[in-house]
VEXLUMSE-394158 format. One line per 3 residues: number of its first residue (from 1); their letters; for each residue x, y, z of N, C-alpha, C, O. Coordinates in nm, 2 decimals. Layout:
<atoms>
NUM> A> X:Y:Z:X:Y:Z:X:Y:Z:X:Y:Z  ... $
</atoms>
This chain:
<atoms>
1> DLA> 0.08:-0.12:0.00:0.00:0.00:0.00:0.09:0.13:0.00:0.06:0.22:-0.07  0.19:0.12:0.08:0.28:0.24:0.09:0.35:0.26:-0.05:0.36:0.38:-0.09  0.39:0.15:-0.11:0.45:0.17:-0.24:0.36:0.23:-0.35:0.40:0.32:-0.43 $
4> VLT> 0.23:0.19:-0.34:0.13:0.25:-0.44:0.11:0.40:-0.41:0.11:0.48:-0.50  0.08:0.42:-0.28:0.05:0.56:-0.24:0.16:0.66:-0.26:0.14:0.78:-0.29  0.29:0.61:-0.25:0.40:0.70:-0.27:0.47:0.68:-0.41:0.57:0.74:-0.44 $
7> RRP> 0.40:0.61:-0.49:0.45:0.59:-0.63:0.59:0.54:-0.64:0.68:0.59:-0.70  0.61:0.43:-0.57:0.74:0.36:-0.57:0.73:0.22:-0.61:0.62:0.16:-0.59  0.84:0.16:-0.66:0.83:0.02:-0.69:0.86:-0.07:-0.56:0.93:-0.02:-0.47 $
10> FVY> 0.80:-0.18:-0.56:0.81:-0.27:-0.44:0.89:-0.40:-0.50:0.83:-0.48:-0.57  1.01:-0.42:-0.46:1.09:-0.53:-0.50:1.06:-0.64:-0.40:1.11:-0.64:-0.29  0.99:-0.74:-0.44:0.93:-0.84:-0.36:1.01:-0.97:-0.36:1.06:-1.02:-0.47 $
13> GSV> 1.03:-1.03:-0.24:1.09:-1.17:-0.24:1.02:-1.25:-0.12:0.99:-1.19:-0.02  1.01:-1.38:-0.14:0.96:-1.46:-0.04:1.03:-1.60:-0.05:1.07:-1.64:-0.15  1.03:-1.67:0.07:1.09:-1.80:0.07:1.01:-1.89:0.16:0.94:-1.85:0.25 $
16> FRF> 1.01:-2.02:0.12:0.94:-2.12:0.20:1.00:-2.26:0.16:1.00:-2.30:0.04  1.06:-2.33:0.26:1.12:-2.46:0.24:1.23:-2.45:0.13:1.33:-2.39:0.16  1.21:-2.50:0.01:1.31:-2.51:-0.09:1.27:-2.42:-0.21:1.33:-2.42:-0.31 $
19> EGQ> 1.17:-2.33:-0.19:1.12:-2.25:-0.30:1.12:-2.10:-0.26:1.11:-2.06:-0.15  1.13:-2.02:-0.37:1.13:-1.88:-0.35:1.06:-1.81:-0.46:1.04:-1.86:-0.57  1.02:-1.68:-0.44:0.95:-1.60:-0.54:1.01:-1.46:-0.54:1.06:-1.41:-0.44 $
22> VSV> 1.02:-1.40:-0.66:1.07:-1.27:-0.68:0.98:-1.19:-0.78:0.94:-1.25:-0.88  0.95:-1.07:-0.75:0.88:-0.99:-0.85:0.90:-0.84:-0.82:0.96:-0.80:-0.72  0.86:-0.75:-0.91:0.86:-0.61:-0.89:0.72:-0.56:-0.91:0.67:-0.57:-1.02 $
25> FDA> 0.66:-0.51:-0.81:0.53:-0.46:-0.81:0.53:-0.30:-0.82:0.60:-0.24:-0.74  0.47:-0.25:-0.93:0.47:-0.10:-0.94:0.34:-0.07:-1.01:0.32:-0.10:-1.13  0.25:-0.01:-0.94:0.12:0.02:-1.00:0.12:0.12:-1.12:0.03:0.12:-1.20 $
28> RQG> 0.23:0.19:-1.13:0.25:0.28:-1.25:0.28:0.20:-1.37:0.26:0.25:-1.49  0.33:0.08:-1.35:0.38:0.00:-1.47:0.28:-0.12:-1.49:0.28:-0.18:-1.60  0.21:-0.16:-1.39:0.12:-0.28:-1.40:0.06:-0.32:-1.27:0.01:-0.23:-1.20 $
31> ACY> 0.07:-0.45:-1.23:0.01:-0.50:-1.11:0.08:-0.45:-0.99:0.20:-0.44:-0.99  0.00:-0.43:-0.88:0.06:-0.41:-0.75:0.05:-0.54:-0.67:-0.01:-0.63:-0.71  0.10:-0.53:-0.55:0.10:-0.65:-0.46:-0.04:-0.70:-0.43:-0.07:-0.82:-0.43 $
34> RCL> -0.13:-0.60:-0.41:-0.27:-0.63:-0.38:-0.34:-0.69:-0.50:-0.45:-0.76:-0.48  -0.30:-0.66:-0.62:-0.36:-0.73:-0.73:-0.34:-0.88:-0.73:-0.43:-0.95:-0.77  -0.23:-0.92:-0.67:-0.20:-1.07:-0.66:-0.25:-1.12:-0.53:-0.32:-1.23:-0.53 $
37> FQQ> -0.23:-1.05:-0.42:-0.27:-1.10:-0.29:-0.36:-0.99:-0.22:-0.31:-0.91:-0.15  -0.49:-1.00:-0.25:-0.58:-0.89:-0.20:-0.60:-0.90:-0.05:-0.61:-0.79:0.01  -0.61:-1.02:0.00:-0.63:-1.04:0.15:-0.52:-1.13:0.20:-0.48:-1.22:0.14 $
40> PPP> -0.48:-1.10:0.33:-0.38:-1.19:0.39:-0.45:-1.32:0.44:-0.57:-1.32:0.47  -0.37:-1.43:0.45:-0.42:-1.55:0.51:-0.43:-1.53:0.66:-0.38:-1.43:0.72  -0.51:-1.62:0.73:-0.51:-1.60:0.88:-0.38:-1.61:0.94:-0.29:-1.69:0.89 $
43> PDS> -0.35:-1.53:1.05:-0.21:-1.53:1.10:-0.16:-1.66:1.15:-0.04:-1.68:1.16  -0.25:-1.75:1.20:-0.20:-1.88:1.25:-0.19:-1.98:1.14:-0.16:-2.10:1.18  -0.21:-1.95:1.02:-0.20:-2.05:0.91:-0.06:-2.07:0.86:-0.03:-2.17:0.80 $
46> APS> 0.03:-1.97:0.89:0.17:-1.99:0.85:0.23:-2.10:0.93:0.23:-2.09:1.06  0.30:-2.19:0.87:0.37:-2.30:0.95:0.49:-2.24:1.02:0.55:-2.15:0.98  0.52:-2.31:1.13:0.64:-2.27:1.21:0.76:-2.32:1.14:0.75:-2.40:1.04 $
49> CAE> 0.88:-2.28:1.18:1.00:-2.33:1.12:1.01:-2.48:1.14:1.07:-2.55:1.06  0.96:-2.53:1.26:0.96:-2.67:1.28:0.88:-2.75:1.18:0.92:-2.86:1.15  0.77:-2.69:1.13:0.69:-2.76:1.03:0.74:-2.74:0.89:0.74:-2.83:0.81 $
52> GGV> 0.78:-2.61:0.86:0.82:-2.58:0.72:0.96:-2.56:0.71:1.03:-2.64:0.64  1.01:-2.46:0.77:1.16:-2.43:0.77:1.20:-2.37:0.63:1.12:-2.37:0.54  1.32:-2.33:0.62:1.37:-2.27:0.50:1.51:-2.33:0.47:1.60:-2.33:0.56 $
55> FGV> 1.54:-2.38:0.35:1.67:-2.42:0.31:1.77:-2.31:0.34:1.75:-2.20:0.29  1.88:-2.34:0.41:1.97:-2.23:0.46:2.02:-2.13:0.36:2.02:-2.01:0.39  2.05:-2.18:0.24:2.11:-2.08:0.14:2.00:-2.01:0.06:2.03:-1.92:-0.01 $
58> LPG> 1.87:-2.05:0.07:1.77:-2.00:-0.01:1.75:-1.84:0.01:1.74:-1.77:-0.09  1.74:-1.79:0.13:1.73:-1.65:0.14:1.84:-1.57:0.07:1.81:-1.46:0.02  1.96:-1.62:0.07:2.07:-1.55:0.00:2.05:-1.55:-0.15:2.07:-1.45:-0.21 $
61> TIG> 2.00:-1.66:-0.20:1.97:-1.67:-0.34:1.86:-1.57:-0.38:1.88:-1.49:-0.48  1.75:-1.57:-0.31:1.64:-1.48:-0.34:1.68:-1.34:-0.31:1.64:-1.25:-0.39  1.75:-1.31:-0.21:1.80:-1.18:-0.18:1.89:-1.12:-0.29:1.88:-1.00:-0.33 $
64> TLQ> 1.97:-1.21:-0.35:2.06:-1.16:-0.46:1.97:-1.13:-0.58:2.00:-1.03:-0.65  1.87:-1.21:-0.61:1.78:-1.18:-0.72:1.71:-1.05:-0.70:1.69:-0.97:-0.79  1.67:-1.02:-0.57:1.60:-0.89:-0.54:1.70:-0.78:-0.57:1.66:-0.68:-0.62 $
67> ATE> 1.82:-0.80:-0.52:1.92:-0.69:-0.54:1.95:-0.66:-0.68:1.97:-0.55:-0.72  1.94:-0.77:-0.76:1.96:-0.75:-0.91:1.85:-0.66:-0.97:1.88:-0.57:-1.05  1.73:-0.68:-0.92:1.61:-0.60:-0.97:1.63:-0.46:-0.92:1.60:-0.36:-1.00 $
70> VLK> 1.68:-0.44:-0.80:1.70:-0.30:-0.75:1.80:-0.23:-0.83:1.78:-0.11:-0.87  1.91:-0.29:-0.86:2.01:-0.23:-0.94:1.96:-0.19:-1.08:2.00:-0.09:-1.14  1.88:-0.28:-1.14:1.82:-0.26:-1.27:1.73:-0.13:-1.27:1.74:-0.05:-1.36 $
73> LIL> 1.66:-0.12:-1.16:1.57:0.00:-1.15:1.65:0.12:-1.13:1.62:0.23:-1.19  1.75:0.12:-1.05:1.83:0.24:-1.02:1.91:0.28:-1.15:1.92:0.40:-1.18  1.96:0.19:-1.22:2.04:0.22:-1.34:1.96:0.23:-1.47:2.01:0.28:-1.57 $
76> GIG> 1.83:0.19:-1.46:1.75:0.20:-1.58:1.79:0.11:-1.69:1.79:0.15:-1.81  1.83:-0.01:-1.66:1.87:-0.11:-1.76:1.79:-0.23:-1.75:1.73:-0.26:-1.65  1.79:-0.31:-1.86:1.72:-0.44:-1.86:1.57:-0.43:-1.85:1.51:-0.32:-1.87 $
79> EPL> 1.51:-0.54:-1.82:1.37:-0.55:-1.81:1.33:-0.60:-1.67:1.34:-0.71:-1.63  1.29:-0.50:-1.58:1.25:-0.54:-1.44:1.13:-0.64:-1.45:1.06:-0.65:-1.55  1.11:-0.71:-1.34:1.01:-0.81:-1.33:0.87:-0.75:-1.31:0.79:-0.80:-1.23 $
82> YDR> 0.83:-0.65:-1.39:0.70:-0.60:-1.39:0.60:-0.70:-1.44:0.63:-0.77:-1.54  0.49:-0.72:-1.38:0.38:-0.82:-1.42:0.44:-0.96:-1.44:0.38:-1.03:-1.53  0.54:-0.99:-1.37:0.59:-1.13:-1.38:0.63:-1.17:-1.24:0.69:-1.10:-1.16 $
85> LLL> 0.60:-1.30:-1.21:0.64:-1.36:-1.08:0.74:-1.47:-1.11:0.71:-1.57:-1.17  0.86:-1.45:-1.06:0.97:-1.55:-1.08:0.96:-1.66:-0.97:0.96:-1.62:-0.86  0.95:-1.78:-1.01:0.94:-1.90:-0.92:1.08:-1.97:-0.92:1.12:-2.02:-1.03 $
88> YDA> 1.14:-1.99:-0.81:1.27:-2.05:-0.80:1.25:-2.18:-0.72:1.20:-2.18:-0.61  1.30:-2.29:-0.77:1.30:-2.42:-0.70:1.44:-2.47:-0.68:1.51:-2.50:-0.78  1.49:-2.46:-0.56:1.63:-2.50:-0.53:1.66:-2.65:-0.55:1.77:-2.68:-0.58 $
91> LDL> 1.56:-2.73:-0.53:1.58:-2.88:-0.54:1.60:-2.92:-0.69:1.69:-2.99:-0.72  1.52:-2.86:-0.77:1.54:-2.89:-0.92:1.63:-2.79:-0.99:1.67:-2.81:-1.10  1.66:-2.68:-0.91:1.74:-2.57:-0.97:1.68:-2.52:-1.10:1.74:-2.51:-1.20 $
94> TLQ> 1.55:-2.49:-1.09:1.47:-2.44:-1.20:1.41:-2.30:-1.17:1.39:-2.27:-1.06  1.40:-2.23:-1.28:1.33:-2.09:-1.27:1.21:-2.09:-1.37:1.23:-2.13:-1.49  1.10:-2.05:-1.32:0.98:-2.04:-1.40:0.92:-1.90:-1.38:0.94:-1.84:-1.28 $
97> TVN> 0.85:-1.85:-1.48:0.79:-1.72:-1.47:0.64:-1.73:-1.50:0.60:-1.78:-1.60  0.57:-1.67:-1.41:0.42:-1.66:-1.42:0.39:-1.52:-1.46:0.43:-1.42:-1.39  0.31:-1.50:-1.56:0.26:-1.36:-1.60:0.15:-1.32:-1.51:0.06:-1.39:-1.48 $
100> LKK> 0.16:-1.19:-1.47:0.06:-1.13:-1.38:-0.02:-1.03:-1.46:0.03:-0.98:-1.56  -0.13:-0.99:-1.41:-0.22:-0.89:-1.48:-0.27:-0.80:-1.37:-0.32:-0.84:-1.27  -0.28:-0.67:-1.41:-0.34:-0.57:-1.32:-0.48:-0.60:-1.29:-0.56:-0.63:-1.39 $
103> NPA> -0.53:-0.59:-1.17:-0.67:-0.62:-1.14:-0.75:-0.49:-1.14:-0.72:-0.40:-1.06  -0.84:-0.48:-1.23:-0.92:-0.35:-1.24:-1.00:-0.32:-1.11:-1.03:-0.21:-1.08  -1.03:-0.43:-1.03:-1.10:-0.41:-0.91:-1.01:-0.40:-0.79:-1.06:-0.41:-0.67 $
106> CPI> -0.88:-0.39:-0.81:-0.79:-0.38:-0.69:-0.83:-0.26:-0.60:-0.86:-0.15:-0.65  -0.84:-0.29:-0.47:-0.89:-0.18:-0.38:-0.79:-0.06:-0.36:-0.83:0.04:-0.31  -0.67:-0.07:-0.42:-0.58:0.04:-0.40:-0.53:0.10:-0.54:-0.50:0.22:-0.55 $
109> CGE> -0.52:0.01:-0.64:-0.47:0.06:-0.77:-0.56:0.04:-0.88:-0.53:0.07:-1.00  -0.69:-0.01:-0.85:-0.79:-0.04:-0.95:-0.86:0.09:-1.00:-0.82:0.20:-0.97  -0.96:0.07:-1.08:-1.03:0.18:-1.14:-1.11:0.26:-1.04:-1.13:0.38:-1.06 $
112> QPT> -1.15:0.20:-0.93:-1.22:0.27:-0.83:-1.16:0.23:-0.69:-1.23:0.16:-0.62  -1.05:0.28:-0.66:-0.98:0.25:-0.54:-1.05:0.29:-0.41:-1.11:0.40:-0.41  -1.06:0.20:-0.31:-1.12:0.23:-0.19:-1.02:0.26:-0.08:-1.06:0.32:0.03 $
115> IQD> -0.90:0.23:-0.10:-0.79:0.26:0.00:-0.72:0.39:-0.04:-0.66:0.39:-0.15  -0.73:0.49:0.04:-0.67:0.62:0.01:-0.55:0.65:0.11:-0.47:0.73:0.08  -0.55:0.58:0.22:-0.44:0.60:0.32:-0.40:0.47:0.38:-0.46:0.37:0.35 $
118> LID> -0.29:0.47:0.45:-0.24:0.35:0.52:-0.35:0.32:0.63:-0.40:0.40:0.69  -0.37:0.19:0.65:-0.47:0.14:0.74:-0.40:0.07:0.86:-0.28:0.07:0.87  -0.48:0.03:0.96:-0.44:-0.04:1.07:-0.40:-0.19:1.03:-0.49:-0.27:1.02 $
121> YDD> -0.27:-0.21:1.00:-0.23:-0.34:0.94:-0.24:-0.45:1.04:-0.26:-0.57:1.01  -0.22:-0.42:1.17:-0.24:-0.53:1.27:-0.38:-0.58:1.27:-0.40:-0.70:1.28  -0.48:-0.49:1.26:-0.62:-0.53:1.26:-0.65:-0.60:1.12:-0.72:-0.70:1.12 $
124> FCG> -0.59:-0.54:1.01:-0.62:-0.60:0.88:-0.57:-0.74:0.87:-0.63:-0.83:0.81  -0.45:-0.77:0.93:-0.39:-0.90:0.92:-0.43:-0.99:1.03:-0.40:-1.11:1.04  -0.51:-0.94:1.13:-0.55:-1.02:1.24:-0.45:-1.05:1.34:-0.46:-1.14:1.43 $
127> TTE> -0.33:-0.97:1.34:-0.23:-1.01:1.43:-0.26:-0.97:1.58:-0.21:-1.03:1.67  -0.34:-0.86:1.60:-0.38:-0.83:1.73:-0.45:-0.94:1.80:-0.42:-0.97:1.92  -0.55:-0.99:1.73:-0.63:-1.10:1.79:-0.55:-1.22:1.81:-0.56:-1.30:1.90 $
130> HQK> -0.46:-1.24:1.71:-0.37:-1.36:1.72:-0.28:-1.35:1.84:-0.25:-1.45:1.91  -0.23:-1.23:1.87:-0.15:-1.21:1.99:-0.22:-1.24:2.12:-0.17:-1.29:2.21  -0.35:-1.20:2.12:-0.43:-1.23:2.24:-0.45:-1.38:2.26:-0.44:-1.43:2.37 $
133> LEA> -0.47:-1.45:2.14:-0.49:-1.60:2.15:-0.36:-1.66:2.20:-0.36:-1.76:2.27  -0.24:-1.61:2.15:-0.11:-1.66:2.19:-0.09:-1.64:2.34:-0.04:-1.73:2.41  -0.13:-1.53:2.39:-0.11:-1.50:2.53:-0.20:-1.59:2.62:-0.16:-1.64:2.72 $
136> QSQ> -0.32:-1.62:2.57:-0.41:-1.71:2.64:-0.36:-1.85:2.64:-0.37:-1.92:2.74  -0.30:-1.89:2.52:-0.24:-2.03:2.51:-0.12:-2.04:2.61:-0.11:-2.15:2.67  -0.04:-1.94:2.62:0.08:-1.95:2.71:0.03:-1.96:2.85:0.10:-2.02:2.93 $
139> MAE> -0.08:-1.90:2.89:-0.13:-1.91:3.02:-0.18:-2.05:3.05:-0.19:-2.10:3.17  -0.21:-2.13:2.95:-0.26:-2.27:2.96:-0.15:-2.37:2.95:-0.17:-2.49:2.94  -0.02:-2.32:2.96:0.09:-2.41:2.95:0.12:-2.48:3.08:0.08:-2.44:3.19 $
142> ISP> 0.18:-2.60:3.07:0.22:-2.67:3.19:0.37:-2.69:3.18:0.42:-2.73:3.07  0.44:-2.68:3.29:0.59:-2.69:3.29:0.62:-2.84:3.29:0.54:-2.93:3.33  0.74:-2.87:3.24:0.79:-3.01:3.24:0.79:-3.07:3.38:0.75:-3.19:3.39 $
145> ADL> 0.82:-3.00:3.48:0.82:-3.05:3.62:0.68:-3.09:3.66:0.66:-3.20:3.72  0.59:-3.00:3.64:0.45:-3.03:3.68:0.39:-3.15:3.60:0.32:-3.23:3.65  0.43:-3.16:3.47:0.38:-3.27:3.39:0.44:-3.40:3.44:0.37:-3.50:3.45 $
148> ARQ> 0.57:-3.40:3.48:0.63:-3.52:3.53:0.56:-3.57:3.66:0.54:-3.69:3.67  0.52:-3.47:3.74:0.45:-3.51:3.87:0.31:-3.57:3.84:0.27:-3.66:3.90  0.25:-3.51:3.74:0.11:-3.56:3.71:0.12:-3.69:3.64:0.03:-3.78:3.67 $
151> LAG> 0.22:-3.72:3.56:0.23:-3.85:3.49:0.26:-3.96:3.59:0.22:-4.07:3.57  0.32:-3.92:3.70:0.35:-4.02:3.81:0.23:-4.04:3.90:0.24:-4.13:3.99  0.13:-3.96:3.89:0.01:-3.97:3.98:-0.09:-4.06:3.93:-0.08:-4.13:3.83 $
154> VDA> -0.20:-4.07:4.00:-0.31:-4.17:3.97:-0.40:-4.11:3.86:-0.47:-4.18:3.79  -0.41:-3.98:3.85:-0.50:-3.91:3.76:-0.42:-3.85:3.65:-0.43:-3.73:3.62  -0.33:-3.92:3.59:-0.24:-3.87:3.48:-0.33:-3.82:3.36:-0.42:-3.89:3.32 $
157> PIL> -0.29:-3.71:3.30:-0.36:-3.66:3.18:-0.33:-3.75:3.06:-0.23:-3.82:3.06  -0.41:-3.74:2.96:-0.38:-3.80:2.83:-0.27:-3.71:2.76:-0.29:-3.59:2.74  -0.16:-3.77:2.73:-0.04:-3.70:2.67:-0.04:-3.73:2.52:-0.03:-3.84:2.48 $
160> IDV> -0.04:-3.62:2.45:-0.04:-3.63:2.30:0.07:-3.56:2.23:0.09:-3.44:2.26  0.14:-3.63:2.15:0.25:-3.57:2.07:0.19:-3.53:1.93:0.15:-3.61:1.86  0.19:-3.40:1.91:0.12:-3.35:1.79:0.22:-3.33:1.67:0.19:-3.28:1.57 $
163> REA> 0.35:-3.38:1.69:0.44:-3.38:1.58:0.41:-3.48:1.47:0.33:-3.57:1.49  0.48:-3.47:1.36:0.47:-3.58:1.26:0.54:-3.71:1.31:0.63:-3.70:1.40  0.49:-3.82:1.26:0.54:-3.95:1.32:0.69:-3.96:1.31:0.76:-4.02:1.40 $
166> VES> 0.75:-3.91:1.20:0.90:-3.92:1.18:0.97:-3.85:1.29:1.08:-3.89:1.33  0.91:-3.74:1.34:0.98:-3.66:1.45:0.99:-3.74:1.58:1.08:-3.72:1.66  0.89:-3.82:1.60:0.89:-3.90:1.73:1.00:-4.00:1.73:1.03:-4.06:1.84 $
169> QVS> 1.06:-4.03:1.62:1.17:-4.13:1.62:1.30:-4.06:1.67:1.39:-4.13:1.72  1.30:-3.93:1.68:1.42:-3.86:1.73:1.41:-3.86:1.88:1.51:-3.88:1.95  1.29:-3.82:1.94:1.28:-3.81:2.08:1.13:-3.83:2.11:1.04:-3.80:2.03 $
172> QIA> 1.10:-3.89:2.23:0.96:-3.91:2.26:0.95:-3.93:2.41:1.04:-3.95:2.49  0.82:-3.91:2.46:0.79:-3.94:2.60:0.71:-4.07:2.60:0.61:-4.08:2.53  0.75:-4.16:2.68:0.69:-4.30:2.67:0.54:-4.31:2.68:0.48:-4.39:2.61 $
175> QAR> 0.48:-4.22:2.76:0.33:-4.23:2.78:0.25:-4.17:2.67:0.13:-4.17:2.67  0.32:-4.10:2.57:0.25:-4.02:2.47:0.19:-4.10:2.36:0.25:-4.20:2.31  0.07:-4.05:2.31:0.02:-4.09:2.18:0.06:-4.00:2.07:0.05:-3.87:2.09 $
178> NIP> 0.10:-4.04:1.96:0.14:-3.96:1.85:0.02:-3.93:1.76:-0.03:-4.02:1.69  -0.03:-3.81:1.76:-0.14:-3.77:1.67:-0.11:-3.63:1.61:-0.12:-3.53:1.68  -0.07:-3.63:1.48:-0.04:-3.50:1.42:-0.16:-3.41:1.42:-0.27:-3.46:1.43 $
181> IEH> -0.13:-3.28:1.42:-0.24:-3.18:1.43:-0.36:-3.21:1.34:-0.47:-3.20:1.38  -0.33:-3.24:1.22:-0.44:-3.25:1.12:-0.53:-3.37:1.15:-0.64:-3.37:1.09  -0.49:-3.46:1.23:-0.57:-3.57:1.27:-0.64:-3.57:1.41:-0.71:-3.66:1.45 $
184> LLH> -0.61:-3.46:1.48:-0.65:-3.45:1.62:-0.80:-3.47:1.64:-0.84:-3.55:1.72  -0.87:-3.38:1.57:-1.02:-3.38:1.60:-1.08:-3.52:1.57:-1.17:-3.56:1.64  -1.04:-3.58:1.46:-1.09:-3.71:1.43:-1.05:-3.82:1.53:-1.13:-3.90:1.57 $
187> ALS> -0.92:-3.82:1.57:-0.87:-3.92:1.66:-0.93:-3.90:1.80:-0.94:-4.00:1.87  -0.97:-3.78:1.84:-1.02:-3.76:1.97:-1.18:-3.74:1.97:-1.23:-3.69:2.07  -1.24:-3.78:1.86:-1.39:-3.76:1.85:-1.46:-3.84:1.96:-1.57:-3.79:2.00 $
190> DVE> -1.41:-3.95:2.02:-1.48:-4.02:2.12:-1.43:-3.99:2.26:-1.48:-4.05:2.36  -1.34:-3.90:2.27:-1.29:-3.86:2.41:-1.38:-3.75:2.47:-1.42:-3.66:2.40  -1.41:-3.77:2.60:-1.49:-3.68:2.67:-1.43:-3.54:2.67:-1.30:-3.52:2.68 $
193> RDM> -1.51:-3.44:2.65:-1.46:-3.30:2.63:-1.39:-3.24:2.75:-1.32:-3.14:2.74  -1.42:-3.30:2.87:-1.36:-3.25:2.99:-1.24:-3.33:3.04:-1.18:-3.31:3.15  -1.20:-3.43:2.96:-1.08:-3.51:2.99:-0.95:-3.42:2.99:-0.94:-3.34:2.90 $
196> PLV> -0.86:-3.44:3.09:-0.74:-3.36:3.09:-0.64:-3.41:2.98:-0.61:-3.53:2.97  -0.60:-3.31:2.90:-0.51:-3.34:2.79:-0.39:-3.25:2.79:-0.40:-3.13:2.83  -0.28:-3.31:2.77:-0.15:-3.23:2.76:-0.09:-3.26:2.62:-0.07:-3.37:2.58 $
199> LFC> -0.07:-3.15:2.54:-0.01:-3.16:2.41:0.13:-3.12:2.41:0.17:-3.03:2.49  0.21:-3.18:2.32:0.35:-3.13:2.31:0.40:-3.14:2.17:0.35:-3.23:2.09  0.49:-3.06:2.13:0.56:-3.07:2.00:0.71:-3.06:2.03:0.76:-3.10:2.14 $
202> RTG> 0.78:-3.00:1.94:0.93:-2.99:1.96:0.96:-2.87:2.05:1.04:-2.89:2.15  0.90:-2.75:2.03:0.93:-2.64:2.11:0.81:-2.57:2.18:0.83:-2.48:2.26  0.69:-2.62:2.14:0.57:-2.56:2.20:0.48:-2.48:2.11:0.37:-2.44:2.15 $
205> VRS> 0.53:-2.45:1.99:0.46:-2.36:1.90:0.34:-2.44:1.84:0.22:-2.39:1.85  0.36:-2.55:1.79:0.25:-2.63:1.73:0.15:-2.68:1.83:0.03:-2.68:1.81  0.20:-2.71:1.95:0.11:-2.76:2.06:0.02:-2.65:2.10:-0.10:-2.68:2.14 $
208> RRA> 0.06:-2.53:2.11:-0.03:-2.42:2.14:-0.14:-2.40:2.04:-0.25:-2.37:2.07  -0.10:-2.41:1.91:-0.19:-2.40:1.80:-0.30:-2.52:1.82:-0.42:-2.50:1.80  -0.25:-2.64:1.85:-0.34:-2.75:1.86:-0.43:-2.73:1.98:-0.54:-2.77:1.98 $
211> ERL> -0.38:-2.67:2.09:-0.46:-2.65:2.20:-0.57:-2.56:2.17:-0.69:-2.58:2.21  -0.55:-2.45:2.09:-0.66:-2.36:2.05:-0.76:-2.43:1.96:-0.88:-2.41:1.97  -0.71:-2.52:1.88:-0.80:-2.60:1.79:-0.89:-2.68:1.87:-1.01:-2.69:1.84 $
214> LKS> -0.84:-2.75:1.97:-0.92:-2.84:2.05:-1.02:-2.76:2.14:-1.14:-2.80:2.15  -0.98:-2.65:2.19:-1.07:-2.57:2.27:-1.18:-2.51:2.19:-1.30:-2.50:2.23  -1.15:-2.48:2.06:-1.26:-2.43:1.97:-1.36:-2.54:1.94:-1.47:-2.51:1.90 $
217> AGF> -1.32:-2.66:1.96:-1.40:-2.78:1.93:-1.48:-2.82:2.06:-1.55:-2.92:2.05  -1.46:-2.75:2.17:-1.53:-2.78:2.29:-1.45:-2.85:2.40:-1.51:-2.88:2.51  -1.33:-2.88:2.38:-1.24:-2.94:2.49:-1.21:-2.84:2.59:-1.17:-2.73:2.55 $
220> TNV> -1.23:-2.87:2.72:-1.22:-2.77:2.82:-1.10:-2.78:2.91:-1.07:-2.68:2.98  -1.03:-2.89:2.90:-0.92:-2.91:2.99:-0.79:-2.95:2.91:-0.74:-3.06:2.92  -0.74:-2.86:2.83:-0.63:-2.88:2.75:-0.51:-2.79:2.78:-0.53:-2.67:2.80 $
223> RSL> -0.40:-2.84:2.79:-0.28:-2.76:2.81:-0.16:-2.80:2.72:-0.16:-2.91:2.66  -0.07:-2.71:2.70:0.05:-2.73:2.62:0.17:-2.74:2.70:0.19:-2.67:2.80  0.26:-2.84:2.67:0.39:-2.85:2.74:0.48:-2.73:2.71:0.52:-2.71:2.60 $
226> QGG> 0.51:-2.66:2.81:0.60:-2.54:2.80:0.74:-2.58:2.75:0.81:-2.66:2.81  0.77:-2.52:2.63:0.90:-2.54:2.58:0.91:-2.67:2.50:1.02:-2.70:2.44  0.80:-2.75:2.49:0.80:-2.87:2.41:0.89:-2.98:2.47:0.94:-2.97:2.58 $
229> INA> 0.91:-3.08:2.38:0.99:-3.20:2.43:1.13:-3.16:2.44:1.21:-3.22:2.51  1.18:-3.05:2.38:1.31:-3.00:2.40:1.34:-2.96:2.54:1.44:-3.00:2.60  1.24:-2.89:2.60:1.26:-2.85:2.74:1.25:-2.97:2.83:1.32:-2.98:2.93 $
232> WVT> 1.16:-3.07:2.80:1.14:-3.19:2.87:1.27:-3.27:2.88:1.32:-3.31:2.99  1.33:-3.29:2.76:1.46:-3.37:2.76:1.57:-3.30:2.83:1.65:-3.36:2.90  1.58:-3.16:2.81:1.69:-3.09:2.88:1.67:-3.10:3.03:1.77:-3.12:3.10 $
235> QMQ> 1.55:-3.08:3.08:1.54:-3.09:3.23:1.55:-3.23:3.28:1.60:-3.24:3.40  1.51:-3.33:3.21:1.53:-3.46:3.25:1.68:-3.50:3.26:1.73:-3.56:3.35  1.76:-3.45:3.16:1.90:-3.48:3.15:1.98:-3.40:3.26:2.08:-3.46:3.31 $
238> TGE> 1.94:-3.28:3.29:2.01:-3.20:3.39:1.97:-3.24:3.53:2.02:-3.19:3.63  1.86:-3.32:3.54:1.82:-3.36:3.68:1.75:-3.25:3.75:1.75:-3.25:3.88  1.69:-3.15:3.68:1.62:-3.04:3.75:1.50:-3.09:3.82:1.45:-3.02:3.91 $
241> YEY> 1.45:-3.21:3.79:1.34:-3.26:3.87:1.35:-3.42:3.85:1.41:-3.47:3.76  1.28:-3.48:3.94:1.27:-3.63:3.94:1.12:-3.67:3.93:1.03:-3.60:3.97  1.10:-3.78:3.86:0.96:-3.83:3.86:0.96:-3.98:3.86:0.85:-4.04:3.85 $
</atoms>
C-alpha cells in the first residue's frame, strides 16, 4: 500500500522450504502486490520453522535476485520483473515465470480504489487478535516439572505428541500418543470433552496451536507442554526434577 500511495516500486521476495519467489510490483507499470494477494491469510495459518523451515542458502539466493532487480531499477537497464512472478525451485534448480495482470477491481490501484491512506495493518492481518490468543495459550501451558509429577500420579492426563510421526523417532515421551495436528479432531472424537489433555511438540509452537484448535471444538481441559519436548529432555538430562 505504501509503495502504491508513494508511487514507488516494491521489489518483492519470499521464501518457503526449498522454494522462493521474486517480482517487482509497481502500480504505475502494471500489477501491485494487492492485485495478486488482495487479502492476507489467517495469522495462525503460516507454518512454524519446525513444520516448514527454509533451506539455509535460499534467502541468500532470493535476496541476490532482489538486489539484481533493485540495481536494474536504479540504473534504468534491462527488463524489471513488472507483471511477472519468478518462481525458483532450489531442489530442481529451475526458474519459471508466471505472467501477472493488473486487477481492475484492486482496492488500491484499480479503477475505483477504496484505499486512500495507510490502514491499521495489525487489525487488517488479524495479528492483534492472534497475539491475544497466543497470550491465552501461554497461560494454559504446563511446565515439564508439573507434567512429570502428574504423569506419576493416579489421575495422569492424556499425553499427545502433535508432531509428525517421523519426528517422534528422534525423541519421545513414553506415555504419549502420536497424533499429528491435522488428525487430532478425528482421533479424539470419542474422548470426553472435559478429559485432561496435555499436548506437546518440539518447542511448544504447534502444541499451542493444537490447544486452541481443541478448545474451539469444545475441549475444556487442554494444556500445552511449555518449551515442548526439547525442554522436557533438557530438564530430564540435567536432573532439574525427578519423577
